[in-house]
FIPALUM-857519 format. One record per residue: residue number from 0; residue in three letters; x, y, z of N, C-alpha, C in turn. Coordinates in nm, 3 decimals. Example, Ala and Ser with C-alpha at 12.3 -4.5 7.8 and 13.67 -1.06 7.14 Angstrom:
0|ALA|1.319|-0.569|0.780|1.230|-0.450|0.780|1.320|-0.330|0.780 .
1|SER|1.285|-0.225|0.708|1.367|-0.106|0.714|1.290|0.003|0.787 .
***
This chain:
0|MET|4.276|2.931|19.308|4.422|2.940|19.295|4.456|3.043|19.187 .
1|SER|4.553|3.129|19.221|4.591|3.235|19.128|4.663|3.177|19.008 .
2|PRO|4.633|3.227|18.887|4.706|3.180|18.768|4.854|3.211|18.780 .
3|ARG|4.938|3.125|18.724|5.082|3.152|18.726|5.117|3.241|18.608 .
4|ILE|5.188|3.349|18.636|5.227|3.445|18.534|5.379|3.447|18.521 .
5|ILE|5.430|3.440|18.399|5.573|3.462|18.373|5.588|3.603|18.319 .
6|ALA|5.680|3.679|18.379|5.709|3.816|18.333|5.853|3.820|18.284 .
7|VAL|5.871|3.861|18.158|6.005|3.869|18.100|6.032|4.013|18.061 .
8|ASP|6.125|4.076|18.133|6.163|4.215|18.106|6.304|4.235|18.158 .
9|ASP|6.391|4.297|18.078|6.531|4.309|18.115|6.556|4.425|18.212 .
10|SER|6.454|4.496|18.252|6.469|4.609|18.344|6.427|4.569|18.485 .
11|ASP|6.518|4.588|18.582|6.484|4.560|18.722|6.369|4.647|18.770 .
12|ILE|6.372|4.773|18.730|6.266|4.865|18.772|6.132|4.820|18.716 .
13|ALA|6.131|4.781|18.587|6.007|4.735|18.526|5.956|4.608|18.594 .
14|GLN|6.046|4.517|18.629|6.006|4.393|18.694|5.943|4.421|18.830 .
15|ASP|6.003|4.513|18.906|5.946|4.548|19.036|5.807|4.608|19.020 .
16|PHE|5.791|4.692|18.919|5.661|4.755|18.895|5.557|4.653|18.852 .
17|ILE|5.598|4.560|18.765|5.508|4.456|18.719|5.463|4.368|18.836 .
18|SER|5.558|4.325|18.917|5.526|4.238|19.031|5.432|4.307|19.129 .
19|ALA|5.458|4.435|19.158|5.374|4.509|19.252|5.234|4.528|19.195 .
20|THR|5.227|4.560|19.067|5.096|4.581|19.003|5.015|4.452|19.000 .
21|LEU|5.080|4.341|18.963|5.010|4.213|18.958|4.962|4.171|19.096 .
22|SER|5.043|4.198|19.197|5.002|4.164|19.334|4.877|4.243|19.374 .
23|GLU|4.873|4.370|19.337|4.755|4.453|19.367|4.631|4.400|19.295 .
24|LEU|4.652|4.338|19.178|4.540|4.288|19.099|4.501|4.146|19.139 .
25|GLY|4.572|4.087|19.236|4.536|3.954|19.283|4.613|3.842|19.217 .
26|PHE|4.714|3.875|19.136|4.798|3.773|19.072|4.925|3.759|19.156 .
27|ASP|4.928|3.660|19.245|5.037|3.646|19.341|5.142|3.545|19.297 .
28|ASP|5.110|3.462|19.198|5.205|3.359|19.154|5.276|3.410|19.028 .
29|VAL|5.385|3.484|19.046|5.457|3.548|18.936|5.601|3.501|18.934 .
30|VAL|5.649|3.455|18.819|5.788|3.415|18.799|5.852|3.517|18.706 .
31|SER|5.957|3.584|18.754|6.020|3.693|18.678|6.151|3.648|18.616 .
32|PHE|6.175|3.694|18.492|6.301|3.668|18.424|6.355|3.800|18.370 .
33|ILE|6.478|3.835|18.411|6.546|3.952|18.357|6.608|3.919|18.222 .
34|ASP|6.661|3.797|18.211|6.730|3.753|18.088|6.634|3.672|18.002 .
35|PRO|6.600|3.717|17.881|6.507|3.642|17.796|6.558|3.503|17.759 .
36|ARG|6.690|3.487|17.747|6.742|3.354|17.715|6.721|3.258|17.830 .
37|SER|6.734|3.307|17.953|6.707|3.221|18.070|6.560|3.180|18.073 .
38|ALA|6.474|3.273|18.035|6.330|3.242|18.030|6.305|3.132|17.926 .
39|LEU|6.367|3.145|17.810|6.348|3.045|17.705|6.401|2.909|17.748 .
40|ASP|6.518|2.907|17.812|6.575|2.780|17.859|6.482|2.713|17.959 .
41|ALA|6.426|2.791|18.052|6.337|2.735|18.154|6.209|2.682|18.091 .
42|ILE|6.161|2.751|17.991|6.038|2.708|17.924|6.063|2.583|17.840 .
43|GLU|6.171|2.582|17.766|6.202|2.466|17.680|6.231|2.340|17.762 .
44|SER|6.288|2.358|17.881|6.324|2.242|17.964|6.212|2.201|18.058 .
45|ASP|6.099|2.270|18.049|5.984|2.242|18.137|6.011|2.276|18.282 .
46|GLU|6.114|2.356|18.311|6.136|2.401|18.448|6.034|2.507|18.487 .
47|ALA|5.981|2.575|18.386|5.883|2.681|18.411|5.748|2.643|18.351 .
48|THR|5.643|2.677|18.421|5.507|2.661|18.370|5.434|2.793|18.388 .
49|ALA|5.331|2.816|18.309|5.258|2.942|18.320|5.121|2.932|18.256 .
50|ASP|5.030|3.014|18.304|4.899|3.029|18.242|4.896|3.150|18.149 .
51|LEU|4.994|3.241|18.166|5.000|3.361|18.083|5.142|3.418|18.092 .
52|ILE|5.188|3.480|17.982|5.321|3.540|17.979|5.310|3.689|17.947 .
53|LEU|5.376|3.772|18.027|5.392|3.914|17.997|5.535|3.933|17.948 .
54|MET|5.552|4.001|17.835|5.683|4.004|17.772|5.712|4.140|17.711 .
55|ASP|5.829|4.195|17.742|5.872|4.320|17.680|5.914|4.293|17.536 .
56|ILE|5.894|4.390|17.447|5.937|4.373|17.309|6.087|4.401|17.295 .
57|MET|6.133|4.513|17.351|6.272|4.554|17.334|6.358|4.494|17.444 .
58|MET|6.435|4.387|17.409|6.525|4.322|17.504|6.653|4.283|17.431 .
59|PRO|6.765|4.275|17.504|6.891|4.238|17.440|6.899|4.090|17.408 .
60|ASP|6.989|4.056|17.317|7.017|3.917|17.279|6.899|3.855|17.204 .
61|ILE|6.788|3.831|17.275|6.666|3.783|17.212|6.557|3.886|17.240 .
62|ASP|6.503|3.949|17.136|6.396|4.045|17.162|6.263|3.972|17.182 .
63|GLY|6.161|4.046|17.220|6.033|3.984|17.250|5.970|3.913|17.133 .
64|ILE|5.993|3.964|17.013|5.934|3.902|16.894|5.993|3.764|16.870 .
65|GLU|6.126|3.755|16.877|6.191|3.625|16.858|6.155|3.529|16.970 .
66|LEU|6.154|3.579|17.093|6.120|3.493|17.207|5.978|3.440|17.193 .
67|CYS|5.885|3.526|17.153|5.747|3.485|17.133|5.737|3.375|17.029 .
68|ALA|5.806|3.392|16.916|5.801|3.293|16.808|5.859|3.159|16.852 .
69|ARG|5.968|3.163|16.931|6.031|3.038|16.974|5.945|2.966|17.079 .
70|ILE|5.875|3.042|17.159|5.782|2.979|17.255|5.665|2.916|17.180 .
71|ARG|5.614|2.986|17.081|5.500|2.935|17.004|5.537|2.808|16.926 .
72|ALA|5.664|2.787|16.900|5.707|2.667|16.828|5.698|2.541|16.914 .
73|LEU|5.680|2.560|17.045|5.667|2.447|17.138|5.520|2.409|17.150 .
74|ASP|5.486|2.286|17.117|5.346|2.243|17.114|5.274|2.270|17.245 .
75|ARG|5.339|2.242|17.356|5.271|2.255|17.486|5.251|2.400|17.527 .
76|TRP|5.314|2.492|17.455|5.300|2.635|17.484|5.226|2.709|17.373 .
77|SER|5.169|2.636|17.281|5.111|2.699|17.162|4.992|2.790|17.194 .
78|ASP|4.923|2.764|17.305|4.804|2.844|17.337|4.815|2.919|17.469 .
79|VAL|4.934|2.922|17.530|4.951|3.003|17.651|4.948|3.150|17.608 .
80|PRO|4.858|3.231|17.660|4.847|3.370|17.616|4.976|3.448|17.638 .
81|ILE|5.014|3.529|17.540|5.132|3.615|17.551|5.088|3.759|17.527 .
82|ILE|5.111|3.844|17.626|5.079|3.987|17.615|5.210|4.064|17.610 .
83|MET|5.227|4.143|17.506|5.349|4.221|17.489|5.338|4.352|17.568 .
84|LEU|5.448|4.387|17.636|5.457|4.514|17.707|5.556|4.602|17.631 .
85|THR|5.511|4.715|17.584|5.599|4.797|17.503|5.575|4.945|17.525 .
86|SER|5.683|5.021|17.519|5.672|5.166|17.526|5.675|5.225|17.385 .
87|ARG|5.684|5.138|17.285|5.691|5.184|17.147|5.550|5.194|17.088 .
88|THR|5.532|5.292|17.004|5.404|5.307|16.933|5.418|5.263|16.789 .
89|ASP|5.530|5.198|16.759|5.558|5.149|16.624|5.469|5.029|16.594 .
90|MET|5.364|5.049|16.516|5.271|4.940|16.486|5.335|4.831|16.402 .
91|GLY|5.445|4.867|16.332|5.515|4.764|16.257|5.572|4.658|16.348 .
92|SER|5.631|4.699|16.461|5.683|4.603|16.557|5.572|4.521|16.619 .
93|LEU|5.460|4.586|16.648|5.347|4.513|16.705|5.292|4.412|16.607 .
94|SER|5.287|4.448|16.479|5.239|4.354|16.378|5.330|4.232|16.372 .
95|GLU|5.462|4.254|16.380|5.555|4.142|16.381|5.533|4.055|16.504 .
96|ALA|5.505|4.119|16.617|5.481|4.043|16.740|5.356|3.958|16.727 .
97|PHE|5.251|4.012|16.668|5.128|3.935|16.650|5.149|3.820|16.553 .
98|MET|5.225|3.843|16.447|5.252|3.737|16.352|5.337|3.627|16.417 .
99|ALA|5.415|3.665|16.519|5.495|3.566|16.592|5.411|3.488|16.692 .
100|GLY|5.287|3.535|16.716|5.197|3.460|16.803|5.149|3.532|16.927 .
101|ALA|5.179|3.661|16.941|5.130|3.735|17.058|4.978|3.748|17.053 .
102|ASN|4.917|3.754|17.170|4.771|3.765|17.178|4.722|3.909|17.193 .
103|ASP|4.801|3.991|17.260|4.757|4.128|17.288|4.877|4.210|17.330 .
104|TYR|4.857|4.338|17.357|4.966|4.423|17.401|4.913|4.531|17.496 .
105|VAL|5.002|4.582|17.578|4.973|4.695|17.666|5.094|4.788|17.659 .
106|THR|5.069|4.917|17.643|5.179|5.012|17.633|5.224|5.058|17.771 .
107|LYS|5.355|5.082|17.782|5.414|5.134|17.906|5.413|5.287|17.902 .
108|PRO|5.396|5.353|18.017|5.355|5.294|18.146|5.209|5.252|18.140 .
109|PHE|5.181|5.128|18.174|5.047|5.076|18.152|4.951|5.112|18.265 .
110|ASN|4.826|5.124|18.227|4.718|5.144|18.322|4.682|5.008|18.382 .
111|ARG|4.683|4.998|18.514|4.665|4.866|18.576|4.527|4.808|18.550 .
112|ILE|4.427|4.893|18.538|4.293|4.842|18.508|4.287|4.784|18.366 .
113|GLU|4.354|4.852|18.273|4.360|4.801|18.136|4.436|4.669|18.132 .
114|LEU|4.549|4.664|18.206|4.627|4.540|18.210|4.544|4.427|18.267 .
115|GLN|4.472|4.452|18.375|4.387|4.349|18.435|4.282|4.299|18.337 .
116|ALA|4.219|4.392|18.266|4.114|4.353|18.171|4.170|4.266|18.060 .
117|ARG|4.286|4.303|18.008|4.345|4.227|17.898|4.394|4.091|17.944 .
118|MET|4.450|4.085|18.065|4.495|3.956|18.118|4.376|3.863|18.141 .
119|ARG|4.271|3.915|18.202|4.155|3.830|18.230|4.087|3.784|18.101 .
120|SER|4.086|3.868|18.000|4.027|3.828|17.873|4.107|3.714|17.809 .
121|CYS|4.239|3.726|17.812|4.323|3.621|17.755|4.311|3.491|17.835 .
122|LEU|4.306|3.502|17.967|4.291|3.382|18.050|4.155|3.318|18.029 .
123|ARG|4.053|3.401|18.006|3.918|3.348|17.980|3.916|3.268|17.850 .
124|LEU|3.981|3.321|17.747|3.985|3.250|17.619|4.062|3.120|17.634 .
125|LYS|4.175|3.122|17.704|4.252|2.999|17.724|4.171|2.895|17.800 .
126|SER|4.095|2.941|17.901|4.012|2.849|17.977|3.910|2.780|17.889 .
127|GLU|3.850|2.856|17.798|3.750|2.798|17.709|3.813|2.699|17.611 .
128|LEU|3.931|2.733|17.558|4.000|2.642|17.466|4.044|2.515|17.539 .
129|ASP|4.092|2.530|17.663|4.132|2.413|17.742|4.013|2.323|17.768 .
130|ARG|3.900|2.384|17.803|3.779|2.305|17.827|3.739|2.227|17.703 .
131|ARG|3.749|2.294|17.590|3.711|2.232|17.463|3.804|2.115|17.430 .
132|ARG|3.933|2.135|17.448|4.030|2.030|17.415|4.019|1.912|17.510 .
133|LEU|3.983|1.938|17.634|3.965|1.828|17.728|3.858|1.732|17.678 .
134|GLY|3.748|1.789|17.628|3.642|1.705|17.571|3.690|1.631|17.448 .
135|GLU|3.770|1.699|17.364|3.821|1.634|17.243|3.917|1.521|17.278 .
136|ASN|4.003|1.542|17.378|4.098|1.438|17.416|4.028|1.315|17.471 .
137|ARG|3.920|1.338|17.546|3.843|1.223|17.595|3.784|1.145|17.479 .
138|SER|3.734|1.218|17.380|3.676|1.152|17.263|3.783|1.078|17.186 .
139|ALA|3.900|1.140|17.174|4.008|1.076|17.099|4.053|0.947|17.165 .
140|ARG|4.058|0.945|17.299|4.096|0.822|17.367|3.993|0.713|17.346 .
141|ARG|3.866|0.751|17.340|3.762|0.650|17.315|3.770|0.597|17.173 .
142|ARG|3.804|0.688|17.079|3.810|0.643|16.939|3.936|0.564|16.913 .
143|ALA|4.047|0.601|16.982|4.175|0.535|16.964|4.211|0.528|16.817 .
144|ALA|4.200|0.638|16.747|4.230|0.641|16.604|4.380|0.628|16.583 .
145|PRO|4.424|0.541|16.489|4.567|0.521|16.467|4.629|0.637|16.390 .
146|GLY|4.760|0.656|16.412|4.833|0.754|16.332|4.821|0.894|16.388 .
147|VAL|4.915|0.979|16.351|4.915|1.119|16.390|4.920|1.203|16.264 .
148|TYR|4.832|1.298|16.252|4.823|1.382|16.133|4.826|1.528|16.173 .
149|GLU|4.885|1.608|16.089|4.887|1.751|16.113|4.763|1.812|16.050 .
150|ALA|4.681|1.878|16.132|4.556|1.936|16.082|4.585|2.069|16.013 .
151|THR|4.565|2.072|15.884|4.585|2.195|15.808|4.470|2.212|15.711 .
152|VAL|4.447|2.335|15.671|4.346|2.363|15.571|4.409|2.451|15.465 .
153|PRO|4.347|2.464|15.349|4.406|2.542|15.241|4.425|2.688|15.280 .
154|SER|4.508|2.757|15.204|4.537|2.897|15.233|4.430|2.990|15.178 .
155|LEU|4.314|2.935|15.139|4.204|3.021|15.097|4.162|3.113|15.211 .
156|LEU|4.178|3.064|15.333|4.145|3.143|15.450|4.273|3.182|15.522 .
157|GLY|4.268|3.285|15.604|4.385|3.329|15.676|4.424|3.233|15.787 .
158|SER|4.545|3.251|15.839|4.592|3.169|15.950|4.542|3.227|16.082 .
159|LYS|4.545|3.145|16.185|4.503|3.190|16.318|4.589|3.305|16.366 .
160|SER|4.722|3.293|16.351|4.811|3.398|16.399|4.792|3.527|16.321 .
161|GLY|4.775|3.515|16.189|4.753|3.634|16.109|4.623|3.702|16.144 .
162|PHE|4.520|3.623|16.168|4.389|3.677|16.205|4.397|3.749|16.339 .
163|GLN|4.465|3.686|16.438|4.483|3.750|16.568|4.557|3.881|16.553 .
164|GLY|4.663|3.878|16.473|4.740|3.999|16.453|4.659|4.111|16.393 .
165|HIS|4.575|4.076|16.295|4.490|4.176|16.231|4.392|4.235|16.332 .
166|LEU|4.331|4.151|16.413|4.232|4.200|16.509|4.296|4.286|16.617 .
167|MET|4.407|4.239|16.672|4.468|4.310|16.783|4.539|4.438|16.740 .
168|SER|4.569|4.451|16.611|4.632|4.574|16.563|4.529|4.686|16.546 .
169|LEU|4.400|4.652|16.557|4.297|4.754|16.551|4.303|4.843|16.675 .
170|SER|4.270|4.968|16.658|4.267|5.059|16.772|4.155|5.016|16.867 .
171|PRO|4.163|5.056|16.995|4.056|5.022|17.089|3.918|5.064|17.040 .
172|ALA|3.910|5.182|16.976|3.780|5.228|16.925|3.729|5.136|16.816 .
173|MET|3.818|5.090|16.727|3.775|5.002|16.619|3.738|4.864|16.673 .
174|GLN|3.808|4.818|16.778|3.775|4.689|16.836|3.632|4.689|16.891 .
175|LYS|3.587|4.805|16.940|3.450|4.812|16.991|3.347|4.804|16.879 .
176|ASN|3.390|4.825|16.755|3.302|4.814|16.639|3.319|4.681|16.567 .
177|LEU|3.387|4.588|16.631|3.416|4.459|16.570|3.311|4.356|16.609 .
178|GLY|3.252|4.293|16.509|3.162|4.181|16.532|3.228|4.052|16.488 .
179|LEU|3.196|3.943|16.554|3.257|3.813|16.521|3.150|3.708|16.492 .
180|ILE|3.187|3.614|16.408|3.105|3.495|16.387|3.197|3.374|16.403 .
181|VAL|3.160|3.283|16.490|3.236|3.159|16.509|3.156|3.046|16.446 .
182|PHE|3.218|2.977|16.351|3.154|2.864|16.283|3.212|2.732|16.335 .
183|ARG|3.128|2.631|16.340|3.171|2.498|16.380|3.110|2.395|16.286 .
184|ILE|3.191|2.301|16.240|3.140|2.192|16.158|3.052|2.104|16.246 .
185|ASP|2.929|2.082|16.203|2.836|2.004|16.283|2.878|1.858|16.291 .
186|GLY|2.837|1.794|16.399|2.863|1.651|16.413|2.911|1.619|16.552 .
187|ASP|2.883|1.499|16.597|2.925|1.451|16.729|3.062|1.388|16.715 .
188|ARG|3.162|1.448|16.780|3.298|1.396|16.766|3.312|1.255|16.823 .
189|ASP|3.224|1.219|16.914|3.231|1.084|16.971|3.188|0.978|16.872 .
190|GLN|3.114|1.017|16.769|3.056|0.917|16.679|3.099|0.933|16.534 .
191|SER|3.151|1.050|16.496|3.183|1.073|16.356|3.328|1.111|16.336 .
192|ASP|3.375|1.091|16.213|3.512|1.128|16.175|3.615|1.071|16.272 .
193|ALA|3.608|0.939|16.291|3.693|0.876|16.391|3.841|0.898|16.365 .
194|ALA|3.884|0.899|16.241|4.025|0.917|16.209|4.053|1.065|16.186 .
195|ARG|4.164|1.112|16.241|4.197|1.252|16.226|4.219|1.289|16.080 .
196|ALA|4.266|1.194|16.000|4.286|1.222|15.858|4.153|1.255|15.792 .
197|GLN|4.047|1.187|15.831|3.914|1.215|15.777|3.865|1.352|15.823 .
198|ARG|3.894|1.387|15.948|3.853|1.518|15.998|3.929|1.629|15.925 .
199|GLN|4.056|1.603|15.895|4.135|1.701|15.822|4.076|1.724|15.684 .
200|GLU|4.037|1.617|15.619|3.977|1.630|15.486|3.845|1.707|15.493 .
201|LEU|3.769|1.684|15.598|3.643|1.754|15.618|3.668|1.905|15.635 .
202|GLN|3.770|1.939|15.709|3.804|2.080|15.728|3.846|2.144|15.596 .
203|ARG|3.921|2.070|15.515|3.961|2.121|15.383|3.839|2.148|15.297 .
204|ARG|3.745|2.057|15.303|3.625|2.072|15.220|3.545|2.196|15.260 .
205|VAL|3.527|2.214|15.390|3.452|2.330|15.437|3.528|2.459|15.405 .
206|ALA|3.660|2.459|15.424|3.740|2.578|15.392|3.727|2.614|15.245 .
207|GLY|3.726|2.513|15.158|3.710|2.538|15.016|3.576|2.602|14.984 .
208|LEU|3.470|2.556|15.049|3.337|2.613|15.028|3.329|2.754|15.085 .
209|PHE|3.388|2.776|15.203|3.390|2.910|15.262|3.465|3.008|15.173 .
210|GLY|3.574|2.960|15.113|3.657|3.046|15.031|3.588|3.098|14.906 .
211|LYS|3.478|3.036|14.868|3.404|3.079|14.748|3.302|3.189|14.777 .
212|VAL|3.280|3.216|14.906|3.183|3.318|14.943|3.251|3.455|14.943 .
213|GLU|3.194|3.550|14.871|3.251|3.684|14.865|3.224|3.758|14.996 .
214|ILE|3.329|3.826|15.046|3.315|3.903|15.169|3.371|4.043|15.147 .
215|PRO|3.327|4.141|15.225|3.382|4.277|15.214|3.533|4.277|15.235 .
216|ALA|3.602|4.367|15.166|3.748|4.370|15.169|3.803|4.390|15.310 .
217|GLN|3.732|4.465|15.395|3.784|4.496|15.528|3.761|4.384|15.628 .
218|ASP|3.682|4.283|15.591|3.654|4.174|15.683|3.765|4.069|15.678 .
219|GLY|3.772|3.988|15.781|3.873|3.883|15.788|3.811|3.749|15.820 .
220|PHE|3.875|3.642|15.775|3.824|3.508|15.797|3.941|3.413|15.814 .
221|ALA|3.934|3.323|15.908|4.045|3.231|15.932|3.997|3.098|15.986 .
222|HIS|4.076|2.994|15.958|4.057|2.866|16.024|4.122|2.880|16.161 .
223|TRP|4.042|2.866|16.268|4.094|2.887|16.403|4.167|2.763|16.452 .
224|GLU|4.096|2.652|16.456|4.157|2.525|16.491|4.056|2.414|16.468 .
225|ASP|4.105|2.297|16.431|4.022|2.179|16.415|3.895|2.213|16.337 .
226|ASP|3.776|2.205|16.398|3.652|2.228|16.324|3.594|2.367|16.348 .
227|LEU|3.675|2.462|16.396|3.630|2.598|16.421|3.687|2.696|16.318 .
228|PHE|3.603|2.789|16.272|3.642|2.897|16.182|3.589|3.027|16.242 .
229|VAL|3.665|3.136|16.225|3.626|3.264|16.284|3.624|3.373|16.177 .
230|TYR|3.519|3.453|16.180|3.500|3.563|16.085|3.491|3.693|16.164 .
231|GLY|3.560|3.797|16.119|3.556|3.927|16.185|3.507|4.034|16.091 .
232|ALA|3.415|4.118|16.136|3.358|4.224|16.053|3.350|4.354|16.131 .
233|LEU|3.393|4.463|16.070|3.384|4.595|16.131|3.252|4.662|16.093 .
234|HIS|3.193|4.733|16.188|3.073|4.813|16.164|2.956|4.729|16.112 .
235|ALA|2.944|4.606|16.160|2.831|4.520|16.122|2.748|4.493|16.246 .
236|ASP|2.617|4.519|16.238|2.531|4.494|16.354|2.486|4.348|16.356 .
237|ARG|2.403|4.316|16.454|2.360|4.176|16.470|2.294|4.122|16.344 .
238|ALA|2.203|4.199|16.285|2.131|4.152|16.167|2.226|4.127|16.051 .
239|GLN|2.322|4.215|16.033|2.418|4.197|15.924|2.508|4.077|15.948 .
240|LEU|2.548|4.056|16.071|2.631|3.940|16.103|2.553|3.810|16.081 .
241|GLU|2.426|3.810|16.120|2.345|3.690|16.100|2.326|3.663|15.951 .
242|ALA|2.311|3.769|15.871|2.295|3.751|15.727|2.423|3.693|15.666 .
243|ARG|2.538|3.740|15.712|2.664|3.688|15.660|2.685|3.544|15.704 .
244|ALA|2.648|3.515|15.828|2.659|3.377|15.876|2.575|3.283|15.790 .
245|GLN|2.455|3.330|15.755|2.367|3.247|15.673|2.426|3.222|15.535 .
246|GLN|2.501|3.319|15.482|2.565|3.299|15.352|2.658|3.178|15.354 .
247|PHE|2.739|3.169|15.458|2.835|3.058|15.467|2.765|2.926|15.498 .
248|ILE|2.664|2.931|15.583|2.589|2.809|15.614|2.522|2.756|15.487 .
249|SER|2.465|2.848|15.408|2.398|2.808|15.283|2.497|2.754|15.182 .
250|ALA|2.616|2.814|15.176|2.718|2.768|15.081|2.755|2.623|15.107 .
251|VAL|2.765|2.586|15.235|2.797|2.448|15.270|2.678|2.357|15.241 .
252|ALA|2.558|2.402|15.276|2.438|2.320|15.254|2.414|2.294|15.105 .
253|GLU|2.435|2.398|15.023|2.409|2.385|14.879|2.508|2.293|14.809 .
254|ALA|2.620|2.265|14.873|2.718|2.174|14.813|2.670|2.030|14.816 .
255|SER|2.572|2.003|14.902|2.511|1.869|14.912|2.614|1.760|14.940 .
256|ALA|2.718|1.795|15.015|2.818|1.695|15.053|2.767|1.617|15.174 .
257|THR|2.822|1.499|15.192|2.780|1.414|15.305|2.902|1.372|15.387 .
258|VAL|2.874|1.332|15.510|2.978|1.286|15.602|2.939|1.148|15.651 .
259|LYS|3.033|1.054|15.645|3.005|0.918|15.691|3.006|0.914|15.843 .
260|GLU|2.906|0.849|15.898|2.898|0.827|16.042|2.863|0.682|16.065 .
261|GLY|2.968|0.602|16.086|2.943|0.459|16.103|2.894|0.399|15.973 .
262|TRP|2.773|0.339|15.977|2.715|0.276|15.859|2.625|0.370|15.782 .
263|THR|2.609|0.491|15.832|2.519|0.584|15.766|2.594|0.712|15.726 .
264|SER|2.523|0.803|15.663|2.580|0.932|15.625|2.483|1.043|15.666 .
265|ARG|2.536|1.160|15.686|2.454|1.277|15.715|2.500|1.391|15.626 .
266|PRO|2.415|1.489|15.600|2.456|1.605|15.519|2.564|1.685|15.591 .
267|LEU|2.662|1.731|15.517|2.764|1.818|15.574|2.702|1.954|15.603 .
268|SER|2.721|2.006|15.724|2.663|2.135|15.761|2.751|2.203|15.864 .
269|VAL|2.731|2.332|15.878|2.802|2.409|15.981|2.700|2.494|16.057 .
270|SER|2.730|2.521|16.182|2.649|2.611|16.263|2.733|2.732|16.300 .
271|ALA|2.669|2.836|16.349|2.740|2.961|16.377|2.690|3.026|16.504 .
272|CYS|2.779|3.101|16.569|2.742|3.183|16.683|2.785|3.326|16.651 .
273|VAL|2.692|3.418|16.658|2.717|3.559|16.627|2.749|3.636|16.756 .
274|VAL|2.857|3.714|16.750|2.897|3.797|16.864|2.896|3.943|16.817 .
275|PRO|2.788|4.017|16.842|2.780|4.156|16.795|2.886|4.244|16.859 .
276|PRO|2.916|4.359|16.800|3.013|4.453|16.857|2.974|4.491|17.000 .
277|SER|3.076|4.508|17.085|3.052|4.546|17.225|3.179|4.605|17.282 .
278|ASP|3.174|4.643|17.407|3.291|4.697|17.476|3.386|4.586|17.523 .
279|ALA|3.348|4.462|17.506|3.430|4.350|17.553|3.559|4.340|17.473 .
280|ALA|3.664|4.288|17.537|3.790|4.265|17.467|3.771|4.156|17.362 .
281|VAL|3.858|4.157|17.261|3.846|4.060|17.153|3.852|3.917|17.205 .
282|ALA|3.945|3.891|17.298|3.958|3.756|17.352|3.830|3.712|17.422 .
283|THR|3.765|3.803|17.492|3.638|3.772|17.558|3.531|3.738|17.456 .
284|SER|3.524|3.817|17.350|3.425|3.791|17.245|3.449|3.656|17.180 .
285|LEU|3.575|3.622|17.155|3.606|3.492|17.096|3.564|3.378|17.188 .
286|ALA|3.592|3.394|17.318|3.552|3.291|17.414|3.401|3.272|17.415 .
287|ARG|3.328|3.383|17.411|3.181|3.373|17.407|3.135|3.303|17.280 .
288|GLY|3.195|3.338|17.169|3.155|3.277|17.043|3.183|3.128|17.039 .
289|ILE|3.301|3.088|17.089|3.337|2.946|17.088|3.244|2.866|17.178 .
290|GLN|3.222|2.917|17.300|3.133|2.844|17.390|2.989|2.845|17.338 .
291|GLY|2.950|2.955|17.275|2.815|2.963|17.221|2.791|2.861|17.111 .
292|VAL|2.886|2.848|17.018|2.867|2.753|16.908|2.878|2.610|16.957 .
293|GLU|2.959|2.588|17.063|2.967|2.454|17.121|2.834|2.417|17.185 .
294|SER|2.775|2.510|17.260|2.646|2.483|17.324|2.536|2.461|17.221 .
295|ALA|2.542|2.540|17.113|2.441|2.525|17.008|2.450|2.389|16.942 .
296|GLY|2.573|2.335|16.933|2.589|2.204|16.873|2.520|2.094|16.952 .
297|ILE|2.496|2.120|17.080|2.429|2.022|17.166|2.278|2.041|17.165 .
298|THR|2.234|2.167|17.165|2.092|2.195|17.186|2.016|2.235|17.058 .
299|SER|2.086|2.273|16.953|2.019|2.325|16.834|2.034|2.231|16.714 .
300|ALA|1.953|2.255|16.614|1.959|2.175|16.492|2.082|2.211|16.411 .
301|PRO|2.136|2.118|16.330|2.249|2.150|16.243|2.218|2.268|16.153 .
302|GLY|2.318|2.349|16.123|2.299|2.463|16.035|2.228|2.580|16.100 .
303|SER|2.231|2.587|16.232|2.160|2.694|16.304|2.254|2.810|16.335 .
304|ILE|2.194|2.923|16.374|2.270|3.041|16.414|2.224|3.080|16.554 .
305|CYS|2.319|3.097|16.646|2.285|3.139|16.781|2.350|3.274|16.809 .
306|LEU|2.307|3.335|16.916|2.360|3.465|16.957|2.437|3.448|17.087 .
307|ALA|2.563|3.492|17.090|2.643|3.484|17.211|2.586|3.579|17.316 .
308|THR|2.592|3.540|17.440|2.542|3.624|17.549|2.655|3.657|17.645 .
309|LYS|2.637|3.762|17.722|2.738|3.800|17.820|2.750|3.695|17.930 .
310|ASP|2.643|3.622|17.955|2.647|3.520|18.059|2.751|3.415|18.027 .
311|ILE|2.765|3.381|17.896|2.862|3.281|17.857|3.002|3.327|17.894 .
312|GLY|3.031|3.454|17.867|3.163|3.507|17.901|3.189|3.502|18.050 .
313|HIS|3.087|3.536|18.131|3.105|3.534|18.276|3.126|3.392|18.325 .
314|GLN|3.057|3.295|18.267|3.074|3.158|18.307|3.215|3.111|18.280 .
315|ALA|3.266|3.148|18.160|3.402|3.108|18.126|3.503|3.169|18.220 .
316|GLU|3.481|3.296|18.256|3.575|3.365|18.343|3.578|3.300|18.481 .
317|ASN|3.463|3.254|18.526|3.456|3.194|18.659|3.488|3.046|18.660 .
318|GLY|3.519|2.990|18.542|3.551|2.850|18.535|3.432|2.759|18.538 .
319|GLN|3.312|2.811|18.510|3.190|2.730|18.509|3.157|2.690|18.367 .
320|HIS|3.133|2.562|18.346|3.106|2.513|18.210|2.981|2.425|18.211 .
***
């Protein structure tokens, strides 16, 4: 089944071009909005659903930046990929769009192959996050932990939106020189940290330890979500990324902290998945890293480092888990 795409652009000509291009690329389920306010009303009222949103930046009444931010404020839309369509080369506007929650951008007139690649990369990442959350929701229902808590970590590390904005503002050439490390706090969610408040405290503790590790000025680090952290480094090869991953793993291990699991305790530890620089889109690399560290948590010892493979990305794209 084709993913549902929402296209928001105030130009009739642009909408016709978008619809025709998406149809050529195999995306046949497209909902178009000329008026951004109508799009927002449909989204807020649940009249519209989508797997991905294409959105122009320059629009009347509500511009793309404001519309993006208001959509991101809705919990059920927090991870629906948003790709900005813009004829502007003003990186300041793009930076604002990324800070509002956009995932990527394509300049007009866009190359259809580039658009297809960016859309599929964003959909691949969403698929991996959805798969991950499905497992977490099943675990949460089994735990039936009381209360609702907002998961936050200290500002020692960057935010997810800020990190995305920093990565996506890189030129295509620089993105090809970008290496990633995805960290995950070790432990079986079905058996440990039953209360979300305890998990939140665990995330704070790890963030505090990560924040003490010195990193190059050009690198970035952020709490991605729940027990995942993401590190980005330019011009770092596999060996350098593995060495940096080991620094953070050692920092947590040397703290000698423990985590309660039922009647027993285990050492607090993190594992990592290294994604060396490649021609893949950033979203694809993130999906590979997330799935890689998840798989390592099942098959490898705590505190281990794995290497993401292209096969993982292809599996995610095809919906195989």
